[in-house]
Every structure is written in C-alpha cells, then in structure tokens.
C-alpha positions in Angstrom: 91.5 53.3 32.4 93.8 51.9 35.0 93.9 48.1 35.3 92.5 48.2 38.8 89.5 50.2 37.6 88.9 47.6 35.0 89.1 44.7 37.6 87.2 46.7 40.2 84.0 45.7 38.6 82.7 42.2 39.7 81.1 41.6 36.3 84.4 42.1 34.5 86.3 40.0 37.1 83.7 37.2 36.6 84.1 37.3 32.8 87.8 36.9 33.1 87.3 33.9 35.7 85.1 32.3 33.0 87.7 32.9 30.3 90.5 31.2 32.4 89.2 27.8 31.1 89.6 28.9 27.5 87.8 30.7 24.8 84.1 31.3 25.1 81.6 32.7 22.7 80.1 36.1 23.4 76.6 34.3 23.7 78.0 31.8 26.3 79.5 34.6 28.3 76.3 36.7 28.0 74.2 33.7 29.2 76.3 33.1 32.3 76.6 36.9 33.3 72.9 37.6 32.7 72.0 34.6 34.9 74.4 35.6 37.7 74.1 39.3 37.7 70.8 39.8 36.0 72.1 42.4 33.6 71.1 42.9 29.9 73.0 41.6 26.8 74.0 45.2 25.8 75.5 45.7 29.4 77.5 42.5 29.1 78.8 43.7 25.7 79.9 47.0 27.2 81.9 45.1 29.8 83.4 42.9 27.1 84.4 46.1 25.3 86.0 47.5 28.4 88.1 44.3 28.8 89.1 44.4 25.1 89.9 48.1 25.1 92.1 47.7 28.1 94.1 44.7 27.1 92.4 42.1 29.3 90.5 40.1 26.6 90.8 39.3 22.9 88.1 38.5 20.4 88.2 36.7 17.3 85.6 36.0 14.7 84.6 32.3 14.0 82.0 32.4 11.5 78.9 34.0 12.9 80.3 33.8 16.4 82.7 35.8 18.3 85.1 34.0 20.6 86.6 35.7 23.6 89.9 34.7 25.5 92.1 36.2 28.2 94.7 38.6 27.0 97.7 38.6 29.4 98.7 42.2 28.6 96.4 43.7 31.2 97.3 41.1 33.8 101.0 42.0 33.3 100.3 45.6 34.3 98.7 44.2 37.4 101.5 41.9 38.1 104.0 44.7 37.7 102.2 46.9 40.1 102.0 44.0 42.7 105.8 43.3 42.4 106.6 45.9 45.2 104.2 44.2 47.5 105.3 40.7 47.0 107.8 41.1 49.8 105.0 41.2 52.3 103.7 37.8 51.5 106.4 35.8 49.8 108.6 35.2 52.9 105.7 34.0 55.0 104.5 31.7 52.1 108.0 30.2 51.9 108.0 29.7 55.6 104.6 28.0 55.4 105.9 25.7 52.6 108.8 24.7 54.8 106.5 23.9 57.8 104.2 21.9 55.6 107.2 19.9 54.3 108.5 19.4 57.8 105.2 18.1 59.0 104.8 15.7 56.1 108.3 14.4 56.8 107.4 13.9 60.4 104.2 12.0 59.6 106.0 9.8 57.2 108.7 9.0 59.7 106.1 8.2 62.3 104.3 5.9 59.9 107.5 3.9 59.3 108.1 1.0 61.6 111.1 1.5 63.9 113.7 -1.4 63.5 114.4 -1.3 67.2 110.7 -2.0 68.1 111.0 -5.5 66.5 112.2 -8.6 68.4 115.9 -9.4 67.7 115.0 -12.3 65.4 112.9 -10.1 63.2 115.6 -7.5 62.6 117.3 -7.7 59.2 120.9 -6.7 58.9 121.8 -4.6 55.9 
C-alpha cells in the first residue's frame, strides 16, 4: 500500500496524531478512536494493523498490554515524495520569516527611546 493510501484515511491519520505525544496502549487508542469516530474495536485494530504493516507504527508487548508508537519509516517515504515539491513553499516561507524578523526589529526600535528626543541635560555621552 502506498504511503498516501495509508494516510488518506482520517482514522489512521488521527491514530498517528495521538502517537506523536508518545506510546499509547491499544486500549487507550481504541477508546479515543471509538469515541471520535464511532467505530468498533475490531475496526480500530484493523487500522492499527495497516499502520504497522506499512511502517507507520510499531507495537511492543508490555505485560498484558500492547504499546503503539510512531515508526518514522513510513513518514520518510512521504518526506521523500514531498522533496520535489518543497521548492514551491520553501522560498515563500523564508521570505515570510525575513518579513517577520524585519517587523520585530522595527517594533523594537520604535519602542526604544530616542536620545535626540531628550532635553540636552538628560543626554548621556558615551
């Protein structure tokens, strides 16, 4: 299955979002997904299987529990595919960062008192 087919499903995307904060139990994931999407526990298990089988999630046993985590392998495939498209948004983002920095600098300079605005006896010579 192609990475975008895996990520095309909103349930699987939500599971990955939940896992970005760290490991979660299968039961914890199931509770959230069932509440948000109204699907059964077996359906959630199938989504977890798709994520595991396609390199987006890992699972490890911890006693009677199964802990899921993000597996970066699947995300690397997405990142690689997106590499050719970054040229469309990277320069505008750099330009935006430059303009934000320029605006911060101008606000900072406006907030500083101007030495020439003070009476001559208040001016300090360096």
